[in-house]
C-alpha positions as CSV (number, residue, x, y, z in Angstrom):
1,X,0.1,0.0,0.0
2,X,2.9,2.5,1.1
3,X,4.0,2.5,-2.8
4,X,1.0,1.7,-4.7
5,X,1.6,5.0,-6.7
6,X,5.4,4.8,-7.0
7,X,6.5,7.3,-9.7
8,X,3.0,8.0,-11.1
9,X,2.5,11.6,-11.8
10,X,-0.7,13.2,-10.7
11,X,-2.3,16.9,-11.3
12,X,-4.4,17.8,-8.2
13,X,-6.7,20.9,-8.4
14,X,-7.2,22.7,-5.2
15,X,-4.6,21.0,-3.1
16,X,-4.3,23.7,-0.4
17,X,-7.3,22.9,1.5
18,X,-10.1,20.7,2.5
19,X,-10.4,17.3,0.5
20,X,-7.3,18.4,-1.7
21,X,-4.8,18.9,1.1
22,X,-5.4,15.5,2.8
23,X,-5.2,14.0,-0.6
24,X,-2.0,15.6,-1.8
25,X,-0.1,14.5,1.4
26,X,-1.7,10.7,0.9
27,X,-0.5,10.9,-2.8
28,X,2.9,11.7,-1.8
29,X,3.0,9.4,1.0
30,X,2.1,6.4,-1.6
31,X,5.0,7.3,-3.9
32,X,3.5,9.7,-6.5
33,X,4.9,12.8,-7.9
34,X,2.1,15.5,-7.3
35,X,1.5,18.5,-9.2
36,X,-0.4,20.5,-6.4
37,X,-2.5,23.3,-7.9
38,X,-3.7,26.3,-5.7
39,X,-5.4,29.5,-6.2
40,X,-4.4,32.0,-3.4
41,X,-3.4,29.7,-0.4
42,X,0.2,28.6,-1.2
43,X,0.9,28.1,2.7
44,X,-1.8,25.4,2.7
45,X,-0.4,23.5,-0.4
46,X,3.1,23.6,1.1
47,X,2.0,22.2,4.3
48,X,0.3,19.5,2.2
49,X,3.4,18.5,0.6
50,X,5.8,19.2,3.3
51,X,6.6,15.6,3.9
52,X,8.0,15.0,0.2
53,X,8.6,18.5,-1.5
54,X,11.0,17.0,-3.7
55,X,8.4,15.0,-5.4
56,X,5.9,18.2,-5.5
57,X,5.4,20.7,-8.0
58,X,3.5,23.6,-6.8
59,X,1.5,25.7,-9.2
60,X,-0.8,28.6,-8.8
61,X,-3.5,29.3,-11.4
62,X,-6.7,31.1,-11.2
63,X,-9.2,28.7,-12.6
64,X,-11.7,31.3,-13.4
65,X,-9.3,32.3,-16.5
66,X,-9.3,29.8,-19.1
67,X,-5.8,30.5,-20.4
68,X,-4.5,30.0,-16.9
69,X,-6.2,26.5,-16.7
70,X,-4.5,25.6,-20.0
71,X,-1.2,26.8,-18.7
72,X,-1.6,24.5,-15.7
73,X,-1.9,21.6,-18.0
74,X,1.3,22.7,-20.2
75,X,3.2,23.4,-16.8
76,X,2.4,19.7,-15.4
77,X,3.2,18.0,-18.3
78,X,6.2,19.6,-18.9
79,X,7.6,18.8,-15.2
80,X,8.4,15.1,-15.7
81,X,7.2,14.7,-19.5
82,X,4.0,12.8,-18.3
83,X,0.9,12.9,-16.6
84,X,-0.8,9.5,-15.2
85,X,-3.8,11.1,-13.4
86,X,-6.0,14.4,-13.4
87,X,-7.8,14.9,-10.0
88,X,-10.5,17.5,-10.4
89,X,-11.0,18.9,-7.0
90,X,-10.9,22.3,-6.9
91,X,-14.5,24.3,-6.6
92,X,-16.3,27.1,-5.1
93,X,-19.4,27.0,-3.2
94,X,-20.8,30.7,-3.4
95,X,-23.7,31.8,-1.6
96,X,-26.3,33.1,-4.2
97,X,-29.6,33.5,-3.0
98,X,-32.5,33.3,-5.5
99,X,-33.3,36.9,-4.0
100,X,-29.9,38.3,-5.2
101,X,-29.5,41.3,-7.0
102,X,-29.5,40.6,-10.7
103,X,-25.9,41.6,-11.2
104,X,-25.0,39.4,-8.4
105,X,-26.8,36.5,-9.6
106,X,-25.0,36.4,-12.7
107,X,-21.4,37.2,-11.5
108,X,-21.9,34.2,-9.0
109,X,-23.2,31.9,-11.6
110,X,-20.6,32.9,-14.2
111,X,-17.9,32.4,-11.7
112,X,-19.2,29.2,-10.3
113,X,-19.6,27.5,-13.8
114,X,-16.3,28.9,-14.8
115,X,-14.3,27.4,-11.9
116,X,-16.4,24.3,-11.4
117,X,-17.4,23.2,-14.9
118,X,-15.4,25.2,-17.7
119,X,-11.9,24.7,-16.0
120,X,-12.3,20.9,-15.2
121,X,-13.8,20.7,-19.0
122,X,-10.7,22.7,-20.1
123,X,-8.0,20.4,-18.3
124,X,-9.8,17.2,-19.3
125,X,-9.7,18.7,-23.1
126,X,-6.0,19.1,-22.6
127,X,-5.1,15.9,-20.9
128,X,-7.2,13.5,-23.7
129,X,-4.6,13.8,-26.3
130,X,-2.1,12.6,-23.9
131,X,-3.7,10.3,-22.5
132,X,-4.8,8.6,-25.7
133,X,-1.7,8.6,-27.1
134,X,-0.4,6.7,-24.5
135,X,-3.3,4.5,-24.4
136,X,-3.9,5.1,-20.4
137,X,-4.7,7.8,-17.9
138,X,-7.1,8.3,-15.2
139,X,-9.4,11.3,-14.7
140,X,-10.9,11.6,-11.4
141,X,-13.8,14.4,-10.6
142,X,-15.0,15.4,-7.1
143,X,-18.6,15.9,-7.5
144,X,-21.1,15.9,-4.5
145,X,-24.2,14.2,-3.4
146,X,-25.7,17.5,-4.3
147,X,-25.4,16.9,-7.8
148,X,-27.9,13.8,-7.5
149,X,-30.3,15.2,-5.0
150,X,-30.0,18.9,-5.0
151,X,-28.7,21.5,-2.7
152,X,-30.4,21.5,0.8
153,X,-29.5,25.1,0.9
154,X,-31.3,27.1,-1.7
155,X,-28.4,29.5,-2.1
156,X,-26.0,26.8,-3.1
157,X,-28.3,25.9,-6.1
158,X,-25.5,26.9,-8.6
159,X,-23.1,24.9,-6.7
160,X,-25.3,21.8,-7.0
161,X,-25.8,22.6,-10.6
162,X,-22.3,22.9,-11.5
163,X,-21.3,19.6,-9.7
164,X,-24.0,17.9,-11.6
165,X,-22.4,19.2,-14.9
166,X,-19.0,18.0,-13.8
167,X,-20.6,14.7,-13.2
168,X,-21.9,14.5,-16.6
169,X,-18.9,15.6,-18.5
170,X,-16.7,12.9,-16.7
171,X,-19.5,10.1,-17.5
172,X,-19.0,11.5,-21.2
173,X,-15.4,10.7,-21.1
174,X,-16.0,7.4,-19.6
175,X,-18.4,6.4,-22.2
176,X,-16.3,7.7,-25.0
177,X,-12.9,6.6,-23.9
178,X,-12.8,3.7,-21.3
179,X,-11.9,1.5,-24.7
180,X,-9.0,3.8,-25.2
181,X,-7.6,3.1,-21.9
182,X,-8.8,6.5,-20.1
183,X,-10.3,5.6,-17.0
184,X,-13.0,8.0,-15.6
185,X,-14.5,8.2,-12.2
186,X,-16.9,10.5,-10.2
187,X,-16.5,10.3,-6.3
188,X,-19.3,12.2,-4.8
189,X,-18.9,12.8,-1.0
190,X,-21.9,13.9,1.1
191,X,-21.0,16.3,4.2
192,X,-17.1,16.0,4.5
193,X,-15.5,17.6,7.8
194,X,-13.6,20.5,6.1
195,X,-13.5,24.1,7.5
196,X,-15.9,24.9,4.6
197,X,-18.7,22.4,6.0
198,X,-18.2,23.2,9.5
199,X,-19.0,27.0,8.5
200,X,-22.1,26.3,6.5
201,X,-23.4,24.0,9.2
202,X,-24.3,27.3,10.8
203,X,-27.2,27.6,8.5
204,X,-28.4,24.1,9.7
205,X,-28.2,24.6,13.4
206,X,-24.6,24.0,13.9
207,X,-22.0,21.0,13.7
208,X,-24.0,19.0,16.4
209,X,-27.4,19.4,14.5
210,X,-25.9,18.1,11.3
211,X,-24.0,15.4,12.8
212,X,-27.2,14.1,14.7
213,X,-28.8,14.0,11.2
214,X,-26.5,11.5,9.9
215,X,-26.5,7.9,10.4
216,X,-22.9,7.6,11.7
217,X,-23.4,10.8,13.9
218,X,-20.1,12.6,12.1
219,X,-19.5,14.2,8.8
220,X,-17.5,12.3,6.3
221,X,-13.6,12.3,7.5
222,X,-11.6,13.9,4.5
223,X,-9.0,11.0,4.8
224,X,-11.6,8.6,3.7
225,X,-12.2,10.5,0.6
226,X,-8.7,10.7,0.1
227,X,-8.1,7.3,0.5
228,X,-10.5,6.3,-2.3
229,X,-9.3,8.9,-4.6
230,X,-5.6,7.3,-4.2
231,X,-6.9,4.0,-5.0
232,X,-8.7,5.2,-8.1
233,X,-5.4,7.2,-9.1
234,X,-3.6,3.9,-9.4
235,X,-5.3,2.9,-12.4
236,X,-5.7,-0.6,-11.3
237,X,-9.6,-0.4,-11.1
238,X,-10.4,-0.7,-14.4
239,X,-14.1,-2.4,-14.0
240,X,-14.9,0.8,-12.1
241,X,-14.6,3.2,-14.8
242,X,-17.7,5.4,-15.3
243,X,-18.8,4.7,-11.9
244,X,-20.2,7.4,-9.4
245,X,-18.9,6.4,-6.0
246,X,-21.1,7.5,-2.9
247,X,-18.9,8.7,0.3
248,X,-21.7,9.6,2.7
249,X,-21.9,7.0,5.2
250,X,-25.5,5.9,4.1
251,X,-26.9,9.2,4.5
252,X,-27.9,9.2,0.6
253,X,-28.6,5.6,-0.4
254,X,-29.5,5.3,-4.3
């Protein structure tokens, strides 16, 4: 298990916090080379990669900018001449209530879809020729249970819709390119114990109230999501290609 990702090169977006930070550390622990993308929080990315900085490349990119997203892929590929897995984790969850002013609504939806949908789409588009040329590659999209059931918070409707779009993009990759050696997966967590989730819990009565409504009495530990991502990134779970993997402790059973 310790070296299951030995020498695999992995591009991980959103490596500076939450699920991404734990995932980056685990990938490095398992022997991978990690291109750790971050938006503005470099310190978080550095801390995530502190155990093996010699196998990490920290790259800043504003995923709201299409050209910056494409440059991120080029930088990742140039580092070691290959990328074996692309993990699409970076996202924003902006609060955009239905009663917002038109300008705020328009700006919020545009930014949400640029970062959560268009930027992953751009990265997949950039990665596919490389993966197809090698007849191997892994795409892992971090979606959400909100993509399947809608958001419990009306102000996060844009987030839920964007995760549903990312879910569909990844399914399309699986449908069209599994036979070509490109393995695409969707990981759909429930409420993960991250600083963002703990803050948003205030709108549901607080962390204790949220935990009380979950079958296991706790939010999903980010380490469990990271473990699943690391397993998928090996490229060994071929017959799970195209699957949506729910991680919610039986809080949402489909």
